[in-house]
VEXZALO-422980 format. One record per residue (C-alpha): residue number from 1; y, z, x. Coordinates in nm, 4 decimals, padded with zeros to 6 digits. Example, Ala and Ser with C-alpha at 12.3 -4.5 7.8 and 13.67 -1.06 7.14 Angstrom:
BEGIN
[1 [-00.4500 00.7800 01.2300]]
[2 [-00.1060 00.7140 01.3670]]
END
This chain:
BEGIN
[1 [02.2405 -08.6316 00.2610]]
[2 [01.9304 -08.8014 00.1190]]
[3 [01.6281 -08.8153 00.3540]]
[4 [01.3856 -09.0905 00.4260]]
[5 [01.0532 -08.9830 00.5875]]
[6 [00.8465 -09.2289 00.7929]]
[7 [00.4722 -09.1317 00.7728]]
[8 [00.1458 -09.2921 00.8800]]
[9 [-00.1472 -09.2512 01.1113]]
[10 [-00.0887 -09.2528 01.4919]]
[11 [00.0191 -09.5636 01.6759]]
[12 [00.1160 -09.7770 01.3740]]
[13 [00.4722 -09.8085 01.5067]]
[14 [00.6566 -09.5251 01.3189]]
[15 [00.8776 -09.4351 01.6131]]
[16 [00.9618 -09.8010 01.6874]]
[17 [01.0597 -09.8363 01.3195]]
[18 [01.2611 -09.5136 01.3366]]
[19 [01.4490 -09.6441 01.6357]]
[20 [01.5178 -09.9753 01.4710]]
[21 [01.6488 -09.8174 01.1540]]
[22 [01.8556 -09.5635 01.3545]]
[23 [02.0034 -09.8459 01.5664]]
[24 [01.9254 -09.6681 01.8958]]
[25 [01.6300 -09.5445 02.1068]]
[26 [01.5794 -09.1850 02.0041]]
[27 [01.2042 -09.1285 01.9518]]
[28 [00.9820 -09.2054 02.2497]]
[29 [00.7767 -09.5200 02.1929]]
[30 [00.4479 -09.5343 02.3809]]
[31 [00.1037 -09.6908 02.3415]]
[32 [-00.0586 -09.3495 02.3670]]
[33 [-00.1352 -09.2117 02.0184]]
[34 [00.0223 -08.8867 01.9165]]
[35 [00.3298 -08.9025 02.1348]]
[36 [00.5567 -08.7901 01.8471]]
[37 [00.4711 -08.4365 01.7413]]
[38 [00.7830 -08.2885 01.5852]]
[39 [00.9974 -08.4067 01.3035]]
[40 [01.2852 -08.6032 01.4580]]
[41 [01.5885 -08.6839 01.2495]]
[42 [01.8857 -08.9289 01.2818]]
[43 [02.1250 -09.1145 01.0549]]
[44 [02.0067 -09.4512 00.9240]]
[45 [02.2394 -09.7269 01.0553]]
[46 [02.1073 -10.0331 00.8827]]
[47 [02.1373 -09.9275 00.5169]]
[48 [02.4586 -09.9447 00.3177]]
[49 [02.4135 -09.5955 00.1802]]
[50 [02.4108 -09.3032 00.4228]]
[51 [02.0816 -09.1185 00.4644]]
[52 [01.8852 -08.9262 00.7236]]
[53 [01.5677 -09.0652 00.8761]]
[54 [01.2761 -08.8340 00.9682]]
[55 [01.0134 -08.9541 01.2107]]
[56 [00.6883 -08.7541 01.1846]]
[57 [00.3822 -08.7073 01.4008]]
[58 [00.0828 -08.9263 01.3239]]
[59 [-00.1511 -08.7939 01.0562]]
[60 [-00.5317 -08.7887 01.0455]]
[61 [-00.6404 -08.8830 01.3914]]
[62 [-00.7999 -08.6426 01.6410]]
[63 [-00.5365 -08.5977 01.9171]]
[64 [-00.6276 -08.5172 02.2727]]
[65 [-00.4644 -08.1744 02.2812]]
[66 [-00.5530 -08.0027 01.9490]]
[67 [-00.2241 -08.0725 01.7703]]
[68 [-00.3779 -08.2614 01.4738]]
[69 [-00.3328 -07.9781 01.2187]]
[70 [00.0197 -07.8903 01.3375]]
[71 [00.1305 -08.2538 01.3288]]
[72 [-00.0175 -08.2955 00.9796]]
[73 [00.1736 -07.9884 00.8654]]
[74 [00.4953 -08.1372 00.9963]]
[75 [00.4327 -08.4483 00.8006]]
[76 [00.3536 -08.2464 00.4880]]
[77 [00.6871 -08.0725 00.5122]]
[78 [00.8689 -08.4049 00.5593]]
[79 [00.6934 -08.5429 00.2484]]
[80 [00.7905 -08.2375 00.0404]]
[81 [01.1565 -08.2649 00.1363]]
[82 [01.1990 -08.6492 00.1501]]
[83 [01.3761 -08.8567 -00.1197]]
[84 [01.1941 -09.1705 -00.0053]]
[85 [00.8769 -09.2112 00.1979]]
[86 [00.8075 -09.5174 00.4112]]
[87 [00.4273 -09.5384 00.4383]]
[88 [00.3630 -09.7364 00.7595]]
[89 [00.0341 -09.9216 00.8229]]
[90 [-00.0704 -10.1677 01.0999]]
[91 [-00.1040 -10.5343 01.0043]]
[92 [-00.3236 -10.6074 01.3025]]
[93 [-00.5738 -10.3267 01.2283]]
[94 [-00.5911 -10.3812 00.8577]]
[95 [-00.6746 -10.0996 00.6116]]
[96 [-00.8504 -09.8092 00.7775]]
[97 [-01.0241 -09.5025 00.6340]]
[98 [-00.7356 -09.2860 00.7529]]
[99 [-00.4871 -09.5126 00.5708]]
[100 [-00.6859 -09.4740 00.2490]]
[101 [-00.7013 -09.0986 00.2851]]
[102 [-00.3312 -09.0802 00.3501]]
[103 [-00.2617 -09.3064 00.0537]]
[104 [-00.4543 -09.0598 -00.1647]]
[105 [-00.2572 -08.7688 -00.0173]]
[106 [00.0751 -08.9369 -00.0770]]
[107 [00.0045 -08.9687 -00.4537]]
[108 [00.0836 -08.5922 -00.4807]]
[109 [00.4369 -08.6598 -00.3476]]
[110 [00.7217 -08.6607 -00.6016]]
[111 [00.9253 -08.8944 -00.3916]]
[112 [00.8864 -09.2808 -00.4280]]
[113 [00.6636 -09.4505 -00.1757]]
[114 [00.7471 -09.7752 -00.0025]]
[115 [00.4527 -09.9399 00.1795]]
[116 [00.5620 -10.0942 00.5142]]
[117 [00.3145 -10.3211 00.6917]]
[118 [00.4266 -10.3152 01.0501]]
[119 [00.3360 -10.5312 01.3492]]
[120 [00.3516 -10.8524 01.1399]]
[121 [00.4998 -11.0330 01.4346]]
[122 [00.4755 -11.3821 01.2864]]
[123 [00.4993 -11.5350 00.9369]]
[124 [00.1274 -11.6125 00.9303]]
[125 [00.0522 -11.2392 00.9079]]
[126 [00.2526 -11.2016 00.5865]]
[127 [-00.0477 -11.3207 00.3888]]
[128 [-00.2219 -10.9991 00.4949]]
[129 [00.0016 -10.7994 00.2565]]
[130 [-00.2479 -10.8587 -00.0200]]
[131 [-00.5140 -10.6777 00.1760]]
[132 [-00.3116 -10.3588 00.1616]]
[133 [-00.2598 -10.3690 -00.2132]]
[134 [-00.5833 -10.1721 -00.2457]]
[135 [-00.3927 -09.8697 -00.1217]]
[136 [-00.2139 -09.8621 -00.4607]]
[137 [00.1484 -09.9155 -00.3479]]
[138 [00.1851 -10.2886 -00.4186]]
[139 [00.1859 -10.5711 -00.1640]]
[140 [00.4389 -10.3846 00.0622]]
[141 [00.6984 -10.5154 00.3010]]
[142 [00.5731 -10.7053 00.6097]]
[143 [00.7910 -10.6328 00.9101]]
[144 [00.7874 -10.6132 01.2884]]
[145 [00.9812 -10.3138 01.4143]]
[146 [00.9365 -10.4216 01.7732]]
[147 [01.0908 -10.7673 01.7030]]
[148 [01.3274 -10.6638 01.4277]]
[149 [01.1717 -10.8930 01.1652]]
[150 [01.2549 -10.8306 00.7934]]
[151 [01.4539 -10.5203 00.8615]]
[152 [01.6904 -10.6295 00.5802]]
[153 [01.4158 -10.5846 00.3255]]
[154 [01.3646 -10.2291 00.4360]]
[155 [01.7419 -10.1654 00.4131]]
[156 [01.7451 -10.3032 00.0592]]
[157 [01.4509 -10.0772 -00.0371]]
[158 [01.6274 -09.7725 00.1126]]
[159 [01.9514 -09.8564 -00.0653]]
[160 [01.7843 -09.8965 -00.4017]]
[161 [01.6644 -09.5303 -00.3839]]
[162 [01.9397 -09.3658 -00.1799]]
[163 [02.2529 -09.5137 -00.3336]]
[164 [02.2196 -09.3463 -00.6708]]
[165 [02.1366 -09.0184 -00.4975]]
[166 [02.4516 -09.0408 -00.2863]]
[167 [02.6640 -09.0963 -00.5993]]
[168 [02.5281 -08.7677 -00.7368]]
[169 [02.5768 -08.5822 -00.4077]]
[170 [02.9319 -08.7104 -00.3657]]
[171 [03.0256 -08.5941 -00.7143]]
[172 [02.8815 -08.2492 -00.6483]]
[173 [03.0267 -08.2028 -00.3017]]
[174 [03.2751 -07.9190 -00.3193]]
[175 [03.3266 -07.8160 00.0436]]
[176 [03.3789 -08.0081 00.3665]]
[177 [03.1991 -07.8465 00.6514]]
[178 [03.3577 -07.8410 00.9965]]
[179 [03.1802 -08.0171 01.2723]]
[180 [03.0352 -07.7649 01.5106]]
[181 [02.8870 -07.7656 01.8543]]
[182 [02.6094 -07.9598 02.0223]]
[183 [02.3907 -07.6894 02.1710]]
[184 [02.1250 -07.7976 02.4166]]
[185 [01.8286 -07.5571 02.4498]]
[186 [01.6814 -07.6157 02.7945]]
[187 [01.4293 -07.4574 03.0216]]
[188 [01.0915 -07.5104 03.1847]]
[189 [00.7814 -07.5681 02.9711]]
[190 [00.6559 -07.2762 02.7737]]
[191 [00.9682 -07.0597 02.8176]]
[192 [00.9961 -07.0359 02.4382]]
[193 [01.2543 -07.3010 02.3533]]
[194 [01.0886 -07.4205 02.0338]]
[195 [01.0166 -07.0600 01.9276]]
[196 [01.3882 -06.9892 01.9722]]
[197 [01.4884 -07.2856 01.7527]]
[198 [01.2480 -07.1663 01.4797]]
[199 [01.3820 -06.8134 01.5056]]
[200 [01.7427 -06.9372 01.4714]]
[201 [01.6525 -07.1599 01.1772]]
[202 [01.4149 -06.9009 01.0214]]
[203 [01.1793 -07.1935 00.9760]]
[204 [00.8758 -07.3353 01.1497]]
[205 [01.0825 -07.6445 01.2314]]
[206 [00.9229 -07.7386 01.5656]]
[207 [00.5643 -07.7093 01.6846]]
[208 [00.5000 -07.3976 01.8906]]
[209 [00.1934 -07.3785 02.1139]]
[210 [00.0789 -07.2022 02.4287]]
[211 [00.0091 -07.5462 02.5794]]
[212 [00.3013 -07.6331 02.8070]]
[213 [00.4881 -07.9605 02.7174]]
[214 [00.4413 -07.9474 02.3420]]
[215 [00.7846 -08.0862 02.2756]]
[216 [00.8116 -08.4311 02.4198]]
[217 [01.1273 -08.5697 02.2598]]
[218 [01.4751 -08.4167 02.2543]]
[219 [01.5034 -08.3205 01.8903]]
[220 [01.8456 -08.2980 01.7203]]
[221 [01.8419 -08.0418 01.4461]]
[222 [02.1379 -07.9716 01.2158]]
[223 [02.2208 -07.6050 01.1685]]
[224 [02.4937 -07.4525 00.9491]]
[225 [02.6481 -07.1301 01.0663]]
[226 [02.9630 -06.9723 00.9202]]
[227 [03.0810 -07.3034 00.7682]]
[228 [03.0211 -07.5189 01.0743]]
[229 [02.7567 -07.7854 01.1140]]
[230 [02.6081 -07.7384 01.4598]]
[231 [02.3418 -07.9518 01.6266]]
[232 [02.0640 -07.7768 01.8061]]
[233 [01.9065 -08.0024 02.0751]]
[234 [01.5541 -07.8802 02.1395]]
[235 [01.4646 -08.0435 02.4690]]
[236 [01.1332 -08.1073 02.6387]]
[237 [01.0504 -07.8572 02.9074]]
[238 [01.1594 -07.9854 03.2473]]
[239 [00.8906 -07.9755 03.5177]]
[240 [00.9066 -08.0851 03.8796]]
[241 [00.8570 -08.4595 03.9047]]
[242 [00.5567 -08.4125 04.1263]]
[243 [00.3839 -08.2299 03.8370]]
[244 [00.4489 -08.4909 03.5705]]
[245 [00.1157 -08.6421 03.4944]]
[246 [00.2189 -08.9154 03.2564]]
[247 [00.4967 -09.1614 03.1850]]
[248 [00.5591 -08.9813 02.8583]]
[249 [00.6517 -08.6595 03.0495]]
[250 [00.8873 -08.8536 03.2746]]
[251 [01.0665 -09.0024 02.9647]]
[252 [01.0811 -08.6501 02.8166]]
[253 [01.2429 -08.5036 03.1270]]
[254 [01.5026 -08.7887 03.1355]]
[255 [01.5860 -08.7128 02.7655]]
[256 [01.6285 -08.3473 02.8473]]
[257 [01.8622 -08.4264 03.1361]]
[258 [02.0716 -08.6542 02.9107]]
[259 [02.0774 -08.3797 02.6526]]
[260 [02.2476 -08.1517 02.9033]]
[261 [02.5106 -08.4125 02.9642]]
[262 [02.5974 -08.4654 02.6012]]
[263 [02.5905 -08.1004 02.5005]]
[264 [02.8993 -07.8848 02.4394]]
[265 [02.7096 -07.5802 02.5690]]
[266 [02.3663 -07.5234 02.7236]]
[267 [02.1376 -07.2327 02.6393]]
[268 [01.9186 -07.1838 02.9491]]
[269 [01.5998 -07.0230 02.8193]]
[270 [01.4126 -06.8150 03.0808]]
[271 [01.0787 -06.6352 03.0409]]
[272 [01.2023 -06.3010 03.1766]]
[273 [00.8512 -06.1497 03.1532]]
[274 [00.7354 -06.4071 03.4111]]
[275 [01.0518 -06.3866 03.6192]]
[276 [01.2957 -06.6581 03.7259]]
[277 [01.1172 -06.9409 03.9069]]
[278 [01.2305 -07.2223 04.1355]]
[279 [01.2180 -07.4575 03.8374]]
[280 [01.4556 -07.2263 03.6409]]
[281 [01.6933 -07.2498 03.9371]]
[282 [01.6609 -07.6255 03.9442]]
[283 [01.7547 -07.6518 03.5765]]
[284 [02.0400 -07.4098 03.6305]]
[285 [02.1624 -07.6384 03.9096]]
[286 [02.1601 -07.9296 03.6671]]
[287 [02.3821 -07.7377 03.4259]]
[288 [02.6122 -07.6387 03.7124]]
[289 [02.6376 -08.0006 03.8470]]
[290 [02.7399 -08.1204 03.5030]]
[291 [03.0072 -07.8462 03.4765]]
[292 [02.8636 -07.7356 03.1454]]
[293 [02.9415 -07.4126 02.9558]]
[294 [02.6267 -07.2045 02.9674]]
[295 [02.4570 -06.8990 02.8124]]
[296 [02.1437 -06.7630 02.9746]]
[297 [01.8829 -06.6513 02.7188]]
[298 [01.6333 -06.4094 02.8641]]
[299 [01.3439 -06.4682 02.6289]]
[300 [01.0215 -06.2573 02.5856]]
[301 [01.2201 -05.9479 02.6619]]
[302 [00.9651 -05.7514 02.4546]]
[303 [00.7086 -05.8239 02.7282]]
[304 [00.9438 -05.7275 03.0168]]
[305 [00.8325 -05.3797 03.1503]]
[306 [00.7516 -05.2669 02.7896]]
[307 [00.6770 -04.9106 02.9019]]
[308 [01.0172 -04.8430 03.0469]]
[309 [01.3380 -04.7352 02.8622]]
[310 [01.5468 -05.0150 02.7186]]
[311 [01.8567 -04.9385 02.9297]]
[312 [01.6432 -04.9437 03.2463]]
[313 [01.4881 -05.2720 03.1394]]
[314 [01.8303 -05.4262 03.0748]]
[315 [01.9577 -05.3116 03.4095]]
[316 [01.6643 -05.4532 03.5926]]
[317 [01.6773 -05.7839 03.4035]]
[318 [02.0520 -05.8141 03.4774]]
[319 [01.9977 -05.7437 03.8495]]
[320 [01.7104 -05.9991 03.8713]]
[321 [01.9085 -06.2697 03.6867]]
[322 [02.2285 -06.2291 03.8874]]
[323 [02.0275 -06.2287 04.2148]]
[324 [01.8168 -06.5411 04.1380]]
[325 [02.0905 -06.7391 03.9561]]
[326 [02.3892 -06.6252 04.1640]]
[327 [02.5398 -06.9741 04.1687]]
[328 [02.5512 -06.9649 03.7832]]
[329 [02.7355 -06.6335 03.7877]]
[330 [02.9854 -06.7614 03.5258]]
[331 [02.7167 -06.7670 03.2591]]
[332 [02.6679 -06.4529 03.0523]]
[333 [02.3238 -06.3617 02.9226]]
[334 [02.1451 -06.2176 02.6225]]
[335 [01.7991 -06.0578 02.6027]]
[336 [01.5868 -06.1675 02.3096]]
[337 [01.2360 -06.2111 02.1812]]
[338 [01.2142 -06.5420 01.9924]]
[339 [00.8594 -06.4774 01.8779]]
[340 [00.9402 -06.1298 01.7429]]
[341 [01.2861 -06.2621 01.6168]]
[342 [01.4600 -05.9756 01.7981]]
[343 [01.8330 -05.9938 01.8879]]
[344 [01.8621 -06.3573 01.7836]]
[345 [02.2062 -06.2900 01.6308]]
[346 [02.3446 -06.2020 01.9742]]
[347 [02.3192 -06.5673 02.0776]]
[348 [02.5837 -06.7015 01.8285]]
[349 [02.7979 -06.3888 01.8829]]
[350 [02.8062 -06.4684 02.2571]]
[351 [02.8665 -06.8396 02.1914]]
[352 [03.1659 -06.7424 01.9704]]
[353 [03.2994 -06.5271 02.2528]]
[354 [03.2617 -06.8100 02.5077]]
[355 [03.4386 -07.0514 02.2689]]
[356 [03.7254 -06.8072 02.1973]]
[357 [03.8030 -06.7606 02.5676]]
[358 [03.7809 -07.1370 02.6364]]
[359 [04.0317 -07.2118 02.3646]]
[360 [04.2890 -06.9873 02.5260]]
[361 [04.3583 -07.1701 02.8506]]
[362 [04.5925 -07.0483 03.1187]]
[363 [04.9346 -07.2086 03.1028]]
[364 [05.0788 -07.4107 03.3899]]
[365 [05.3526 -07.1614 03.4589]]
[366 [05.1119 -06.8631 03.4706]]
[367 [04.8658 -07.0626 03.6807]]
[368 [05.1336 -07.1359 03.9435]]
[369 [05.2531 -06.7752 03.9524]]
[370 [04.8996 -06.6449 03.9787]]
[371 [04.8060 -06.8831 04.2615]]
[372 [05.1312 -06.8073 04.4448]]
[373 [05.0516 -06.4360 04.4421]]
[374 [04.6883 -06.5075 04.5506]]
[375 [04.8124 -06.7134 04.8491]]
[376 [05.0589 -06.4387 04.9434]]
[377 [04.8031 -06.1579 04.9187]]
[378 [04.5486 -06.3485 05.1315]]
[379 [04.6997 -06.6443 05.3157]]
[380 [04.4655 -06.9213 05.4195]]
[381 [04.3476 -06.9266 05.7777]]
[382 [04.5133 -07.1823 06.0024]]
[383 [04.3123 -07.4910 06.0961]]
[384 [04.3544 -07.8133 06.2837]]
[385 [04.6102 -07.7278 06.5494]]
[386 [04.7455 -07.4110 06.3794]]
[387 [04.8236 -07.5968 06.0566]]
[388 [04.7892 -07.3862 05.7448]]
[389 [04.7132 -07.4854 05.3893]]
[390 [05.0139 -07.4661 05.1647]]
[391 [05.0172 -07.4821 04.7840]]
[392 [05.2833 -07.7066 04.6428]]
[393 [05.1952 -07.7129 04.2704]]
[394 [04.9041 -07.6551 04.0323]]
[395 [04.8089 -07.7644 03.6823]]
[396 [04.5027 -07.7633 03.4592]]
[397 [04.3493 -08.0717 03.2996]]
[398 [04.0816 -08.0766 03.0354]]
[399 [03.8291 -08.3619 03.0167]]
[400 [03.8312 -08.5358 02.6779]]
[401 [03.4565 -08.4911 02.6544]]
[402 [03.4986 -08.1147 02.6153]]
[403 [03.7011 -08.0860 02.3000]]
[404 [03.4777 -07.8264 02.1281]]
[405 [03.4657 -07.5944 02.4288]]
[406 [03.7383 -07.7015 02.6707]]
[407 [03.6341 -07.7069 03.0357]]
[408 [03.9420 -07.7245 03.2626]]
[409 [03.9723 -07.8725 03.6111]]
[410 [04.2346 -07.6934 03.8138]]
[411 [04.4250 -07.9504 04.0109]]
[412 [04.5938 -07.8131 04.3272]]
[413 [04.8532 -08.0250 04.5042]]
[414 [04.8625 -07.9103 04.8640]]
[415 [05.0124 -08.0278 05.1995]]
[416 [04.6681 -08.1504 05.3220]]
[417 [04.3437 -08.1114 05.1284]]
[418 [04.1457 -08.1168 05.4551]]
[419 [04.2793 -07.7674 05.5256]]
[420 [04.1112 -07.6216 05.2159]]
[421 [03.8058 -07.4204 05.3255]]
[422 [03.5076 -07.3482 05.1015]]
[423 [03.5337 -06.9673 05.1355]]
[424 [03.8981 -06.9825 05.0441]]
[425 [03.8246 -07.1889 04.7329]]
[426 [03.5664 -06.9296 04.6394]]
[427 [03.8284 -06.6587 04.6872]]
[428 [04.0576 -06.8416 04.4422]]
[429 [03.7692 -06.8756 04.1938]]
[430 [03.6951 -06.5090 04.2008]]
[431 [04.0580 -06.4103 04.1635]]
[432 [04.0995 -06.6591 03.8718]]
[433 [03.7983 -06.5062 03.6917]]
[434 [03.9467 -06.1592 03.7367]]
[435 [04.2891 -06.2526 03.6176]]
[436 [04.1865 -06.4941 03.3354]]
[437 [03.8304 -06.4180 03.2219]]
[438 [03.6412 -06.7057 03.0640]]
[439 [03.2761 -06.6109 03.0439]]
[440 [03.0438 -06.9095 03.0210]]
[441 [03.2970 -07.1586 03.1429]]
[442 [03.2641 -07.3137 03.4913]]
[443 [03.5681 -07.3287 03.7216]]
[444 [03.6282 -07.6550 03.9006]]
[445 [03.9061 -07.7246 04.1518]]
[446 [04.0394 -08.0716 04.2361]]
[447 [04.2345 -08.0514 04.5707]]
[448 [04.4865 -08.3288 04.6285]]
[449 [04.7102 -08.3934 04.9222]]
[450 [05.0841 -08.4316 04.9023]]
[451 [05.0823 -08.7907 05.0245]]
[452 [04.8501 -09.0908 05.0067]]
[453 [04.7817 -09.0983 05.3846]]
[454 [04.6345 -08.7503 05.3765]]
[455 [04.4153 -08.8490 05.0860]]
[456 [04.2762 -09.1445 05.2775]]
[457 [04.2127 -08.9412 05.5923]]
[458 [04.0268 -08.6771 05.3837]]
END
């Protein structure tokens, strides 16, 4: 699909324009310069011809945390790969020295350049377009991304370049790729999430730094593997709310939490060299509460007791993980080093295994036979005046949201749901995992009483 890159110095409204063209709030919009650091992509929803938008970090200004060079590199890559570049300037600030330097830099691009004069919030500012002609890209299009003014003119400019390209691409398209999984990569700051994305893609796709909190947006990245188009969701590191020192960090954490909800599977990235922390457990609880399929990625394994034998290191890492994340016992794990690109292939092998087991659900007949035997082998304890829990019927239901990796809810119809005890439900969970293994898939029970009056009392 053709790509349209949005470039410009910090705080000219690139992310606001990106959100307007995409038709939804994806990039974080904030008055603080330099909020966007990675390339963020999304389909353009206002043009007639399909294309992918790329929002880049601001170029040329000195950022507060030493990311200027890395952000400029991201923008360079976007310019090299784009079919059209939207060069965004600020109508209120006028032409700046950084704008002029960037205009000179863009002349080396092979892609056509469309000058966009943003923040022209009223018609009186349209006369300023002549001032920007000195940049060498014509009078430009005066728009207001915040107010949605003159978005049609940008759509026309995009269509003029993209439509012929789509005709060529459509004619050359030979193979239809299957839609793959939405894979959320989550973890605390500096666990190595962006390094893992880069290792999977074999590309410096996201900015990697020792400074915690480098990634601020949740970045959707397409990735083709074995004929399927997956989406890698590189999320901002989730820190405790008490340690969030800016509104940008709060927005980032909210995006990461939403990414968990919309993902088909979560990769929980843990810095195993540092050990599992309370924040790792909190993020694991988020995944558990959303009933999400999960794979634990023990990153930086090359730094975990490097002097010991590998089998000893694996055994110790396993014991530590199972002890600290006991409530996420359904999630398998892999040990990798994203920075050294070691054992990265194990991740998709394990995802394929999880997916295979999930697509082979237990049948209703087998479920009822299995539960009947489980009740006979270990009957529930009596409760409430010597009354005992009795199973009447069971079935499995799959939520429509989980079509790629089905996550069933086991519905148990009983004489009175108030008689179900937590330890007995855990017993049934353990027996079900033994009888019908489904690594990576949570088990959820919904206990329902035989009659409405019992339901209301419960």
